[in-house]
N, C-alpha and C positions, 0 to 999 in steps of 0.2 A: 556540515556533519563532522563527528568526531573523526580524527585521523585514524589510520590504520594502527592498530595496536592499542589506541586509546580505549580505557573502559567507559562505558556508558554513566552518566552522572546519576546519583541518586534521583529516584522519580519523586516528581513533586505532584500535587494535584492540577488537574487541567485548569480548573478555575483560577488558580494562582498564576498559572503561566499566561491565561488570557489577560489577567488584571496587569500584569507585568508589561506586556508588549504594548497594550492599550496605553499605558502610562508614558511609554516611551515616543508615541507618535499620535498627533491630534487627528490627522487624517484616518489612520487605523482605528482610532477610539470612536470616531464617528461611524464607521463600518460596524464595529463591534456592538454599539448601541443600537443600530439598526437591524443587525441579524439577530442579536440575542446570544446566549450560551450555545457554543457547538458541542456536539456529543461525540463519544466514540460510537463506532459501528458495534452492534451486539456481537458477542463473542459466539462463536459456533461450538456445537458440543464436542466436535473432535479436533479442537484447538488449532494451533498454528499449521499442523499438516493439512488439515480439513480445509483451512482457508486458501492454503496454495492450490490444493486440488480444485476448489471451486474457481479459483481464478483462472488456471487453465481450462477447465471445462467451458468457461464463459468467453473466451476469446473470440472476437469476431463473429459473434452470432447475437440475436436479439435476447433481453433479459428472460423471456418466456420460454425460448428454446432453451436456454441454459439452465433454467430451473427444472425443465422437464427431464433434460440429461442428467443433472445431478441428483435428482430424485431416483430415477431408474437405476443409475449407477450404485447409490447408496443401498438401495433395497438388494440389489444382486451381490453386494459384498458384506451384507449383514446389518446394514443400517449406519454404521460409522465408518469413515475413512481411516485406514491405518496403513503405514508403509507395508508391512507384510501381507496384508488383504489385497492391496493393489499389485504388489510385485508377483502374486501367485494367480492373478485374476487372467483368465483366458482371454485371448484375442477376441473369440467368439462372444464372449460375456460383454466385453467392452463395446464391441461394434453393435450390438442388440442395445446397448443402452443409448447408442447414437452418437459415439465418439469417432471422430475422423482418425486416419492413421497416423498423422502427426501428433494430435493430442494423446493417442496411446502411447506413442514414444516418449512423449514429455512425461506423462505420469509415470511410466516405468523407470525412466531416468531419475526423476525426482525420488522416487520410493527407494531406488538403489542408493542414491547418495545420501538419504537419511539413514539407511540401515547400515551404511558402510562409515558414518559419521562425518562425511564430508559437509553436510548440511546439517546444522543444529535447530532443531525445531521446538526446543524447550522455551516456555513463555519467560524463564529466568535467565536465558543465556547472556553470558558476561561479554560476548563477542561485540566489538565495536560496530557501529552503522556501515562502515566501508567494508569490512570483513564480511557481513551478512550479505551485503550486495555482491560483493565479488564471488561469494559461494554460490548465492542463488543464482546469478547470471551464468554460471557454469552449468546449470541445468538447462536441457534443451527445452525452448519454449518459453522461457523467463527471462525479459529483459530488465534493464535498470528501471523503468517506470513502475512495472509489476513488484519489483523488489522495493522500491521506494514506498508504494502503497502498502505493502505488508508491514514495513518498519513503523508506518504511521497509523495504520489502523488495526494491525493485530498485535504486533509488540508495544504500540503506543508510545514509540520514542518521540521525543518533543523537538528534536534539532535536525529534522530531515527537510531538505529544501529541493522539491522536484521541479527544477527550472525547466525540465523539458515537457511538463505538463501543460497542454494548450491552455486548459482553463485557469491555471496558476498564472500564466503569462498574461492572458487576457484580463482576469481579474485584477491584477496588479496595474495593468494599463488604465482600466476604468477606475479603480480606487485613486490612483495617484496622478490620472489625467496625463498619462505618458503616450505621446504618439511619435511614431507608429509603436504598435505593439512590441515590447522587448523581445528580442531573440533569447534563445536558451543561455548563449554566452553573454549577453548582456544583462540577463537577470540574476545569474549566479551572484555577482557582487551585491546586488540590492537587497539581499536576504541577511547580510552580514550585520545590520544594525540591530537585528531581532535575535541573533544568537543568545542563549543557546535554545530558544524557542520558535525556531522558523516553521516547524511543523503548523504551529497555530496559525501563523501568518498565512501559510500556504492553504490551510482550511478555509479561512476567511476569504482569500482570493477566489477560491472555488466556488463559495457561497454568493459571492458577488455575480457570478455568471449563472450560477443556478437560479437564482431570484431575478436575474436581468436588473441589477442595480448600476446606477451610474452615479459618480460625484458630480 
């Protein structure tokens, strides 16, 4: 990832990044050929803030339960998630939507930090990856993994390497036939050959697990 204080590189097309990393490594090229082009997750109507809200609401519950809570909460605050809307939402409203006390506190903390400028949720933010991670993980209920997924899927940053993600570690082990599966510490330097497009490699490692692929 970019060091703190560095500005993100000018964005390039995802397809170009895929071609670049595949050209660097024959094993990865085979995985790319098997999986095909990866896609970004569709954007949500309330932007990066809305994606963070959905991430908090979805923690440690089933997808179906999360979708139901998100739908109820969105309806209660007017359809779209905004920092001011959630900051002023009553505890009763949030409880009726199905949120736990911890998630209510997390959403209020996120809203407050966006409103006071601690967290920048502009899609065009010029903050470095590490600066964004540092600010997001200061929000109660948001850890490094959630911040890295936000960078990859919402801000579409291309050089994120979520070495703590179990699927990335397992996918790397399967693709490059590494035994035992690398630890987070061991995986960190293994992404270096693919800078500045490590997000692409991470996504393909995840796909190897999702599709139960093995080299």
